[in-house]
Structures are given as structure tokens and as C-alpha cells.
N, C-alpha and C positions, 0 to 999 in steps of 0.2 A: 824430268819435265812431263814425260808421258804419264807417269803415275799421278801427278797433280791434275792433269787434264781428265784422266779417267775418273778420278775422285769427284771432280766438279761435275762431270757429265752424269755420274751416278746419283749425286745429290740433286741435280736438276731433274733427272727422271723421277726421283722419289717425290720431289716437290710437285711436279706435274700430276703425279698420281694422287697426291694428298690435296692438291688445290681445290678440286670439286667438293671434297668433304669440308674443307675450311670454309668455303663459300656457303655450303648448306648449314654448317654450324652457326655462322654469323647470321644467316637468315632466320634460323630457329630462335636464336637469342633475341633478335629484334622483334620477332613475331610474339614471343612470350612477354617481352617487355611492353609492347604496345597493348597486348591483351590485358596485362596488369593495370595499365593506365586507364583503359576503358572500364574495367571492373571497379577500379578505385573511384572514378568519376561517378559511376552509377550508384555505388554505395554512399558516396558523399551526398548525392541528391536525396537518397532515402533518409539519411541521417538528418538532413536539414528539415525534413517534414516530420520528424519524430521528436521525442522528448529529450534526446541526447543533447547535453549542453554543447554549444558551439566550440568550446575549448577542446573537446574530445574529437571533433570532426577530423582535424588534420592528423591526429594520431592514427586513427583507423585507416585513413587514406594512405599514409606512409607505410603502415604495416603491410597492406595488400601489395603495394608497389614492390617492396623489398622481398617479399615472398616470391613474387613472380621473377624478379631479377635473379634470385638464388636458383630457382627452377630453370631459368634460361641458361645460366652458366653451366649447370650440371648437364642439361640436355645438349647444349652445344658441344661440350667435351665428349659426350658419348657419340654424337654424330661424327665428330672428327676422328674417332677411333681411339680416344683416350678414355675407355670405359672405367678403368681403375681410378683415374682422377675424378671423373664424374661421380662415381660411387663415394669417393672420399669426401667430396664436397657435401653431398647429402648426409653422409654419416656424421661428418663434423658438425653440420647444422643440427642434426638430431641429438647428438650427445650434448651439445651446448644447451639445447632446449631442455633436456632431461636434468642437467645440472642446475640450470636456472630455476626449473620447476621445483626441485627439492629445496633449493636455497630460499626461494620466495613463495613457498606454498600458500601461506596465509594471504599474501598480497594478491597472488594469482586467483585464489578462490574468491576473494572479495571483488576483484576486477571482473571475473566471469559472471559472478552473481549480479553485479551492477549492470553489466551489459544485458543480461537476461531480463532484468527488471525494466530497463529502458525500452527493450524491444516488445515485451509482453503488454505494456500499457496497463499494468495492474492498478496503478493509481497515477494521478497527475498533480501538478502544482495547484494548490487550492483545495484539494480533497482533505477530508477529515479521516485520519487513519489511526489504527491502534496496533502496535506490534511489540511483543516482549514486555508487556505491561506499560508501555509508553503510548500516550494518546496526544494528538495534536494536529494542527493544520500543516500540510506539506508546503514548505517555503521554497525548497530547491531539491533537485535530484542530480546526483553525480555518480560516477562509477564507484567511488570509494564509500560514499555514505549518502543517506537521505536526511535532510535538515527539516525538522518539524518544530512548530512553536506550540507549546502547551497553553491551556486556558489561563494559567497564572503568569504567562509571559516568559517562561523558561524556554531557551533554545536547546533542543536535543538533537544530537547527531547520531543516528543509528547506522552501524556498518551494514553495507549491502548484503553481505553473506548472512548476517543475523536475520534480516528481513526475509531473505530468500529461503532460509531453512526453518523458519518458524511460521505459525499461523498468522495471517494478516487480516485485519478487519477494516474494510473500507465503508465508512458510514455514508458517504456521499457519492458512490459510484454512479447511480442513476438519478440522484437528486431526491429520492423519496426517503423520508425518515419518520418513524412512528414515535410519538410522545404520549405521555399519560400523566394524569394527576388524580388525587382522591379528594373526596369531600364527605363529611359526616352529617347526616340528617337525623332528626329526632324520630323515634319509633311511631309517634302519633301522627306524623306527616304522611301525606299520600305519596308514597315512593314512586309509583308508576307515573304520576303527573310530573313529579320532580325530574325524573329521568328524561321525559319528553322535553321539558323546559331546558334542561342542560344541553341536550342534543341540538335543539333549535338555536340556542344562544351561540354555541360554538360554530354551527354550520353557517349562520348568518354573519359571523364576525368578518368574513372575507380574508381570514388569515390562514385557513386550512384548505386542503384539497377536497373536492366533492367525491372523488373516488381515489383510493378506498374511502368508504364512508365513515362518518363519526359514529362512535359507539359508546353507550353508557351502560355499565353492568353493575350488579350488586356484588361487590368484592368480598365483603365480610359482614357478619352480624355480630358486632361486639357487644359488650355488656351495657354500654350507654347509648349507642347510636348505630345506625345502619351506614356502612361505608360504601359509597358509590365511586366507581372508577370511570373517568372520562378519558377515552383514547382517541387520537386523531393523527392525521398524516399531514406533513408539510413538504413543500418543494424547496430544498436547500439551494437550488440553483438560482432562485429568485433573489432580488437585491435586498429583500427585507432581512434584518438581522435575526438569525435563528434564535439567539439567546433571549430576545425580548418577547417572543411569541408566547411561551408558557405563562409568563407573568401577566401579559395582557389578557389571555383567555381566562385565567383563574380569577382575575379581578372582575371581568365581565360576568362570569358565572356567579360569583359571590353577590354582586349587585342584583342580578336577576332573581336569585333565590331569596334574598332578604326582601326585595320589593314584592315578591309574590306571597310573602308571609310565612315562609318556611323557617324552621329553626336550625341554624348551623350549630351542631353540637361538638363538644370536645371531651377529652378525658377528665371529667369532673365528678367527684364522688361527694354526695350530699347526705348528711346524717339527718334523718327526720324522726321526731318523737311522735309516735302514733297515739300514745295515751299515757295518763298519769294515774295509775291505780292507787287506791287508798292504802295508807300504811296499816300494817297488821300488828296487833299487840301480841307479843310473845312472852310467855311466862316460863321461867326456868325454875324447876323444883329440884332440890337436892334431897336425895333419900339416903338414909343410913342403914347399912346392913346390920342385922342383929346377929 
């Protein structure tokens, strides 16, 4: 009986010595858990103001919470005096992460690339982009891929890692885009006045920006005509359809040029007979060698 009482008394003394550590460990666990929830809520607010699709908000929130839960368990075990168990928890989590990283390398790369694209704001829904030879309007952005719609109506899904690791062209980042078209005039026309007329016509159309200004240059002196190039800038953020602007401007310039009496030339070759010389009499004599 005395042995039993001594054992109980010894265990009770051990418990009293360990009790403060247990309390501190529980406090550390709850502190880290609460901190994880606070950070999770803060990240959630940031994500709601970003381009990250709502379907991914809960995923990021839960990842942050569980990371802090894991840290809380490990820290609590260390505080209680179970350093070996705390280290094992972290080591086990680390090994699991390494194994999963090798097993799902491509998926993780795509996931991280998608997260980076969403955070960098390189492009937004509605922008016209080109990547890896594919061009189109951005319809949606997710962690796995970016959905663009080509001009011919094709729906293209480009993996996030492919966009992240290759050059990306954003044609509508600031809304300004430069267009140009050419027109051929006869060599006998006054090219200087024609340039002024084309510039004035485009500028007064109301379809282009005043700055950067409209420009008309001589692009080429071909065999049959002088090639003029008209370049201008438009704001793609306006409601006007971008594709209709070049056609409208070319039609306005054509009408202005023809109305002013200029000749719009094309690649035409004309054979002209300059004269008809009289026929010549030719006499052929045959000689015999003696």
C-alpha cells in the first residue's frame, strides 16, 4: 500500500511540475491559431480586391490556417518539453511537402505561376494579349490557365506556367494602340499637299487621339506610284469597336483624296507604243565562191 501511495505522490509531483508547461503550451497553440485566422482574414480581403477568382479565395484562406495550426502544435510540444515530438511534427510536414512537390511538380509550378500572375496584375480580363504565338481577348484568369478568345472565335486555354515563363505582349495595358495603313498616289500629284490632306482628314475624324499626333510619311517610291503611310493612335478603353476604326479612316481618306482630284494608283503596268517606224526593204544576195 505504501508503494502505491508513493507512486501516486511521485506522479502528482511530476504533474504539478509539468502543469505550467502544459498551460503555456496550450496558450502558445491558441495564440498561433488565432494569429493564423487573423492573417487568413487579411489575405482574404486582399484577394477579394484582386483578380483572383472567388473560387480560389477559400483555398488560400484554409492553407494559411492549417499552416499555423501545424506550427502551433509543434511549438506547443516544444514548450511542454517534448522537443523530439515537436521536431518530428515539423520534419514529417517537411517530408510530406517534399514528396508531394516531386510527385506534382508540374501542377505546383503551374499553381505558383498562376498565383504570381494574379498578384502582378500583368493583364486583366478584357485585355488583348499575345503569348506563345496565341493572341486574343482575356476572358478569364485562374490559377491553372488563362482563357483567351481569338479574333476568329476560338477559345484558347494557355497554362499559367507557359505565360509566366515566356514573353507576354499586352496590347491594351494603358489603352493606347498604334495603327497604320498605306495609300499609293501618282508621281504627278503634289505629295506634300496630299500628306497634309490625309493628316487633316484623320485628325478631324474624331476616331483617333490628338496625342500622340497623326503622322503621314513617304514610305516607299515604287515603280508606279508614291506609297504614303498614315499612322495614328486610338484609345482601346473607349466603347468604340477597335476593329471598325481602320476601315472607317481608310474610307474617309479615300473619299478626301478622290474629291481633291488626286489619283489613287495601284500596281498596273501599261504597254504604250511610242512610234511606228517605216518598214525597211532588205535584200539578201547569195554569192558563190570561185
